[in-house]
N, C-alpha and C positions, 0 to 999 in steps of 0.2 A: 504494500498499500505507500502512497505517495503523501508525504504532509509538505505542503507547500510554506514554507517559515515566512516570507514576505507577506502572504495573506495573514496569519497570526500576528506578524507585527503590527499591520496595518489594524487591524481589527482592537488591539488590546492599544494601540496609539489615541483612539479613538475615545479613549476613559481615561488618558494621560498617564498611560504603562508602559515603559519603554521594555521589548521583547529582545534579549541576544542569546544566539544559539550558538557554543564557542568549541572548539576541539577540546578533548579531555586530554590532561596530563598522563603520563604513564606512571602508575604506582602512587598516582593523588587520591585520594578516598573522596572529594570534593565531586559533588553528582551538580548540585543546581545550588544557588543563591537567589535570595530575592532579599534588594537593600536599597536605598536610596543613589540616586546618579543625579548629578545637575539638577537638584531640586525636586524630581520624580522620581517614582517608585521604579525599580527595575528588575526583572524575571531574567535571571541567565540560566541557561541549561546546558548541560555538555551533552556530546554525543557518545559517551560511553554506553553500550551495549547496543542501541539502535534498536530498539524492540516498539513495538507500536504501544502497548499496553504499559509499559516506565514512561513513555513519552505523557501518552495524556494524563495517567494517573498524576506523574510529576506538574505537568500544567495546571491542573485543577488544584491540586495540593496545596501549590504556591500562591495560586487565587486567592484561597482559603486564607492563607497568611496575611496576604494585601488587606484584605476584608476584614478580618477579625483580629489580627494581631499587630499590622503594620501602623508605625506611629513616626514621620516624617522626620523627627529629631534623631535618633539615633538606633532606629530597628532594622538589626541585620539578621537574618535567617539561613544558616549555611547545613545544607544537609547533606549529608556524606553515609557510606557505608557503614551503618551502624545499627544492629537489632534492637538497641535499647533506644529508646525515645519518651520522651518528657510529655506531659497533659496537651501541651500546644501542638506539635507533632501527630499526637494520635487524633485528636480534634481536626488536623488537616487530613490527616489519612481517611477517616471515616469521610470527610465530605466528599473527597475526591472518588472514595468507593461507591458513596452510595449517591453520588449526581451522575454516576454513568455506570451504575446497575440499578434494578429494581431490587431493593432490599428486602423487601417481604420475600418476594420469591426466594432470593440468594438466601434468605435467614432459613427459610423453610428445608431448600435442598444441602445446605451444608451440614445439615445434621445427619441424613442419612449415609450409610456406609458407601452408596455408588453414589456419585455426583452427578446429575444430568447437567453438564457444561452447555450443551447444543441450547437446552430448554431454557435454563436463565439467561444466556446471549438473545435469544428469540422475545422473550419477554420481555428483557431490558432494552431490546432494538439497539444493541450495542455489539462487540467486537466478540468472537469466542475468544480471543488471545486475553481480553481485559478481565475479562470473567476468570479465565485460568488463572490469572496472576494474583488476582486476588484469594482465590482459592489456598494459591500456594504460600500465598503471604499469612493468612490465618491460619492455615494448618501445617505450617512446615515445623513446628515445634513436638507434632505427632508423628508426623510420618517423615524422615528427612529426604527420601526419595522422591517425593512429591513432585520438585522442580524437575528433576529429570523426567518423570512419567508425565508432568505437563509440557513438555517442551515441542511436541507434536501440534498443539494450539496454539502457541506462540509464534506470531509472524513478525519478521523483520519489516522494517521501514527505509524506504528512499527519502533521503529528503531534497526538495528541489528549492532551487532560489535560497541559497545559502550566499549570505556576505562575508564568510572567512576564508 
């Protein structure tokens, strides 16, 4: 699936939010940042992993930070590869998942021994990749192989109109 970065930049600029997509640095755990840049909020996402589910989840996660936690004085959110998260991070995670997935259907299916990923995606009108990622995220403590098992559902993205 293609994601047009320029279109996202334009949409966010309409509400005075800057959006930047950058190359990741090897061995650097930082994946995304939300901060102030030249008097405006900025969402900065790296190209680490290049998976559709991670990209969209991250974007909505950072939008939550802007809406509920950002303050122009000094707020900066740096998210990195870290399993442990605080309350603000959990709120942003929940918002992103609940925005992208029908939470009622997801909550019922996640309790089953055999989860119907396609059913959740269809009812949610979202990508199967996004549903698979959310299931992995929520259940990986119980099943260490879940990421490997879900890899067939997770799609890569092709990013177009990059400025870097």
